[in-house]
NUFIVEX-418318 format. One record per residue: residue number from 1; residue in one letter; x, y, z of N, C-alpha, C in turn. Coordinates in Angstrom, 1 decimal. Atoms other than C-alpha are relative to their C-alpha. Example, Ala and Ser with C-alpha at 12.3 -4.5 7.8 and 13.67 -1.06 7.14 Angstrom:
2
{num 1&residu a&n.x 0.9&n.y -1.2&n.z 0.0&ca.x 12.3&ca.y -4.5&ca.z 7.8&c.x 0.9&c.y 1.2&c.z 0.0}
{num 2&residu s&n.x -0.9&n.y -1.1&n.z 0.0&ca.x 13.7&ca.y -1.1&ca.z 7.1&c.x -0.8&c.y 1.1&c.z 0.8}
! end
This chain:
63
{num 1&residu m&n.x -1.2&n.y 0.6&n.z -0.6&ca.x -21.1&ca.y 11.8&ca.z -22.1&c.x 0.1&c.y 0.4&c.z 1.5}
{num 2&residu p&n.x -0.1&n.y -0.3&n.z -1.5&ca.x -20.7&ca.y 11.6&ca.z -18.3&c.x 1.3&c.y 0.7&c.z 0.3}
{num 3&residu p&n.x -1.2&n.y -0.6&n.z -0.3&ca.x -18.2&ca.y 13.7&ca.z -16.6&c.x 1.1&c.y -1.0&c.z 0.6}
{num 4&residu t&n.x -1.1&n.y 0.8&n.z -0.6&ca.x -14.8&ca.y 12.4&ca.z -15.4&c.x 0.7&c.y 0.8&c.z 1.0}
{num 5&residu r&n.x -0.7&n.y -0.8&n.z -1.1&ca.x -12.7&ca.y 13.4&ca.z -12.4&c.x 1.3&c.y -0.6&c.z 0.3}
{num 6&residu i&n.x -1.3&n.y 0.5&n.z -0.4&ca.x -9.2&ca.y 13.2&ca.z -11.1&c.x 0.4&c.y 0.9&c.z 1.3}
{num 7&residu t&n.x -0.3&n.y -0.7&n.z -1.3&ca.x -7.9&ca.y 14.1&ca.z -7.6&c.x 1.4&c.y 0.7&c.z -0.2}
{num 8&residu w&n.x -1.3&n.y -0.6&n.z 0.0&ca.x -5.0&ca.y 16.4&ca.z -6.9&c.x 1.1&c.y -1.0&c.z 0.3}
{num 9&residu a&n.x -0.9&n.y 1.0&n.z -0.3&ca.x -3.2&ca.y 13.5&ca.z -5.4&c.x 0.5&c.y -0.8&c.z -1.2}
{num 10&residu e&n.x -0.3&n.y 0.7&n.z 1.2&ca.x -3.4&ca.y 11.6&ca.z -8.7&c.x 0.8&c.y 0.9&c.z -1.0}
{num 11&residu l&n.x -0.7&n.y -0.9&n.z 0.9&ca.x -2.3&ca.y 14.6&ca.z -10.7&c.x 1.5&c.y 0.3&c.z 0.5}
{num 12&residu a&n.x -1.3&n.y -0.3&n.z -0.6&ca.x 0.6&ca.y 15.4&ca.z -8.3&c.x 1.0&c.y -1.2&c.z -0.2}
{num 13&residu s&n.x -0.9&n.y 1.2&n.z 0.1&ca.x 1.9&ca.y 11.8&ca.z -8.6&c.x 0.2&c.y -0.4&c.z -1.4}
{num 14&residu a&n.x -0.2&n.y 0.3&n.z 1.4&ca.x 1.7&ca.y 11.7&ca.z -12.4&c.x 1.4&c.y 0.2&c.z -0.5}
{num 15&residu d&n.x -1.3&n.y -0.2&n.z 0.7&ca.x 4.9&ca.y 11.4&ca.z -14.5&c.x -0.2&c.y 1.0&c.z -1.0}
{num 16&residu w&n.x 0.3&n.y -1.1&n.z 1.0&ca.x 4.7&ca.y 14.8&ca.z -16.2&c.x 1.0&c.y 0.0&c.z -1.1}
{num 17&residu q&n.x -1.0&n.y 0.0&n.z 1.1&ca.x 7.8&ca.y 14.0&ca.z -18.3&c.x -0.3&c.y -1.1&c.z -1.0}
{num 18&residu e&n.x 0.3&n.y 1.1&n.z 0.9&ca.x 6.2&ca.y 10.9&ca.z -19.9&c.x -0.5&c.y 0.6&c.z -1.3}
{num 19&residu a&n.x 0.3&n.y -0.5&n.z 1.3&ca.x 5.9&ca.y 11.4&ca.z -23.6&c.x -1.2&c.y -0.8&c.z -0.6}
{num 20&residu d&n.x 1.1&n.y 0.7&n.z 0.8&ca.x 3.0&ca.y 10.5&ca.z -26.0&c.x 0.6&c.y -1.0&c.z -0.9}
{num 21&residu s&n.x -0.5&n.y 1.2&n.z 0.8&ca.x 3.3&ca.y 7.6&ca.z -28.4&c.x 1.0&c.y 0.4&c.z -1.1}
{num 22&residu s&n.x -0.9&n.y -0.4&n.z 1.0&ca.x 5.2&ca.y 9.7&ca.z -30.9&c.x 1.4&c.y 0.4&c.z 0.6}
{num 23&residu g&n.x -1.2&n.y -0.4&n.z -0.7&ca.x 7.8&ca.y 10.7&ca.z -28.2&c.x 0.4&c.y 1.4&c.z -0.1}
{num 24&residu t&n.x -0.3&n.y -1.4&n.z 0.2&ca.x 7.6&ca.y 14.3&ca.z -29.1&c.x -0.6&c.y 1.0&c.z 1.0}
{num 25&residu r&n.x 0.6&n.y -0.9&n.z -0.9&ca.x 5.3&ca.y 15.8&ca.z -26.5&c.x -0.2&c.y -0.7&c.z 1.3}
{num 26&residu s&n.x 0.2&n.y 0.5&n.z -1.4&ca.x 5.3&ca.y 15.3&ca.z -22.7&c.x -1.3&c.y 0.6&c.z 0.5}
{num 27&residu r&n.x 1.1&n.y -0.6&n.z -0.7&ca.x 2.4&ca.y 15.9&ca.z -20.4&c.x 0.3&c.y 1.4&c.z 0.4}
{num 28&residu d&n.x -0.4&n.y -1.3&n.z -0.5&ca.x 4.3&ca.y 18.9&ca.z -19.0&c.x 0.0&c.y 1.0&c.z -1.2}
{num 29&residu m&n.x 0.0&n.y -0.9&n.z 1.2&ca.x 4.6&ca.y 20.4&ca.z -22.5&c.x -1.4&c.y 0.4&c.z -0.3}
{num 30&residu v&n.x 1.3&n.y -0.2&n.z 0.4&ca.x 0.9&ca.y 20.0&ca.z -23.1&c.x -0.9&c.y 0.7&c.z 1.1}
{num 31&residu a&n.x 0.9&n.y -0.4&n.z -1.1&ca.x -0.7&ca.y 20.7&ca.z -19.7&c.x 0.8&c.y 0.3&c.z 1.3}
{num 32&residu g&n.x -0.8&n.y -0.3&n.z -1.2&ca.x 2.1&ca.y 21.7&ca.z -17.3&c.x -0.2&c.y 1.4&c.z 0.6}
{num 33&residu d&n.x 0.1&n.y -1.3&n.z -0.6&ca.x 2.5&ca.y 24.7&ca.z -15.1&c.x 0.2&c.y 1.2&c.z -0.9}
{num 34&residu g&n.x -0.3&n.y -1.1&n.z 0.9&ca.x 3.7&ca.y 26.8&ca.z -18.0&c.x -1.0&c.y 0.1&c.z -1.1}
{num 35&residu t&n.x 1.1&n.y 0.0&n.z 1.1&ca.x 0.5&ca.y 26.2&ca.z -20.1&c.x -1.2&c.y 0.7&c.z 0.6}
{num 36&residu h&n.x 1.3&n.y -0.6&n.z -0.5&ca.x -3.0&ca.y 27.6&ca.z -19.8&c.x -0.6&c.y -0.8&c.z 1.2}
{num 37&residu w&n.x 0.5&n.y 0.8&n.z -1.2&ca.x -3.6&ca.y 24.8&ca.z -17.2&c.x 0.7&c.y 0.5&c.z 1.3}
{num 38&residu g&n.x -0.8&n.y -0.4&n.z -1.2&ca.x -1.0&ca.y 26.4&ca.z -14.8&c.x -0.9&c.y 0.6&c.z 1.1}
{num 39&residu p&n.x 0.8&n.y -0.5&n.z -1.1&ca.x -3.6&ca.y 28.5&ca.z -12.9&c.x -0.9&c.y -1.0&c.z 0.7}
{num 40&residu v&n.x 0.8&n.y 1.1&n.z -0.6&ca.x -5.8&ca.y 25.4&ca.z -12.4&c.x 0.9&c.y -0.8&c.z 1.0}
{num 41&residu w&n.x -0.9&n.y 0.8&n.z -0.9&ca.x -2.8&ca.y 23.5&ca.z -10.9&c.x 0.3&c.y 0.8&c.z 1.2}
{num 42&residu s&n.x -0.3&n.y -0.8&n.z -1.1&ca.x -2.0&ca.y 26.4&ca.z -8.7&c.x -1.1&c.y 0.0&c.z 1.1}
{num 43&residu v&n.x 1.2&n.y 0.0&n.z -0.9&ca.x -5.5&ca.y 26.6&ca.z -7.2&c.x -0.1&c.y -1.4&c.z 0.6}
{num 44&residu m&n.x 0.1&n.y 1.3&n.z -0.6&ca.x -5.6&ca.y 22.8&ca.z -6.8&c.x 1.1&c.y -0.3&c.z 1.0}
{num 45&residu r&n.x -1.1&n.y 0.2&n.z -0.9&ca.x -2.2&ca.y 22.7&ca.z -5.2&c.x -0.3&c.y 0.7&c.z 1.4}
{num 46&residu t&n.x 0.3&n.y -0.8&n.z -1.3&ca.x -3.3&ca.y 25.4&ca.z -2.6&c.x -1.1&c.y -0.7&c.z 0.7}
{num 47&residu l&n.x 1.1&n.y 0.7&n.z -0.7&ca.x -6.6&ca.y 23.6&ca.z -1.9&c.x 0.4&c.y -1.3&c.z 0.5}
{num 48&residu g&n.x -0.6&n.y 1.3&n.z -0.5&ca.x -4.7&ca.y 20.3&ca.z -1.5&c.x 0.7&c.y 0.2&c.z 1.3}
{num 49&residu e&n.x -0.7&n.y -0.3&n.z -1.2&ca.x -2.5&ca.y 21.9&ca.z 1.1&c.x -1.0&c.y 0.3&c.z 1.1}
{num 50&residu l&n.x 1.0&n.y -0.4&n.z -1.1&ca.x -5.6&ca.y 23.2&ca.z 3.0&c.x -0.9&c.y -1.2&c.z 0.4}
{num 51&residu h&n.x 1.0&n.y 1.0&n.z -0.2&ca.x -7.9&ca.y 20.2&ca.z 2.6&c.x 0.4&c.y -1.4&c.z -0.2}
{num 52&residu g&n.x -0.5&n.y 1.4&n.z 0.4&ca.x -5.8&ca.y 17.2&ca.z 1.6&c.x -0.1&c.y -0.3&c.z -1.4}
{num 53&residu a&n.x 0.0&n.y 0.2&n.z 1.5&ca.x -4.8&ca.y 16.2&ca.z -1.9&c.x -1.1&c.y -1.0&c.z -0.5}
{num 54&residu d&n.x 1.1&n.y 0.9&n.z 0.5&ca.x -7.4&ca.y 13.4&ca.z -2.0&c.x -1.4&c.y 0.6&c.z 0.1}
{num 55&residu n&n.x 1.3&n.y -0.6&n.z -0.1&ca.x -10.2&ca.y 15.8&ca.z -1.2&c.x -0.2&c.y 1.2&c.z -1.0}
{num 56&residu v&n.x 0.1&n.y -1.0&n.z 1.1&ca.x -9.5&ca.y 18.1&ca.z -4.2&c.x -0.1&c.y -0.7&c.z -1.3}
{num 57&residu r&n.x 0.3&n.y 0.7&n.z 1.2&ca.x -11.0&ca.y 17.0&ca.z -7.5&c.x -0.2&c.y 1.0&c.z -1.2}
{num 58&residu l&n.x 0.3&n.y -0.7&n.z 1.2&ca.x -11.0&ca.y 18.3&ca.z -11.0&c.x -1.0&c.y -0.8&c.z -0.8}
{num 59&residu v&n.x 1.0&n.y 0.7&n.z 0.7&ca.x -14.2&ca.y 17.4&ca.z -12.8&c.x -0.2&c.y 0.6&c.z -1.4}
{num 60&residu v&n.x 0.1&n.y -0.5&n.z 1.4&ca.x -14.4&ca.y 17.7&ca.z -16.6&c.x -1.0&c.y -0.8&c.z -0.8}
{num 61&residu w&n.x 0.9&n.y 0.8&n.z 1.0&ca.x -16.8&ca.y 16.7&ca.z -19.4&c.x 0.2&c.y 0.7&c.z -1.3}
{num 62&residu f&n.x -0.2&n.y -0.5&n.z 1.3&ca.x -16.6&ca.y 17.1&ca.z -23.1&c.x -1.3&c.y -0.2&c.z -0.8}
{num 63&residu h&n.x 1.2&n.y 0.2&n.z 0.8&ca.x -19.3&ca.y 17.6&ca.z -25.7&c.x 0.3&c.y 0.3&c.z -1.5}
! end
């Protein structure tokens, strides 16, 4: 499976309060600053300030 990517600009503009189809879990609850993803967002936020939000990307792949 090929990797996928998202920029800090895209992540920063996402609606983190939007819930899943069941209406019970928001993006913030699953992957917000208070989760294990918090350190990743902190680094991306800092790099975005230094280099521009469109120039910072998170690349992921699953197997």
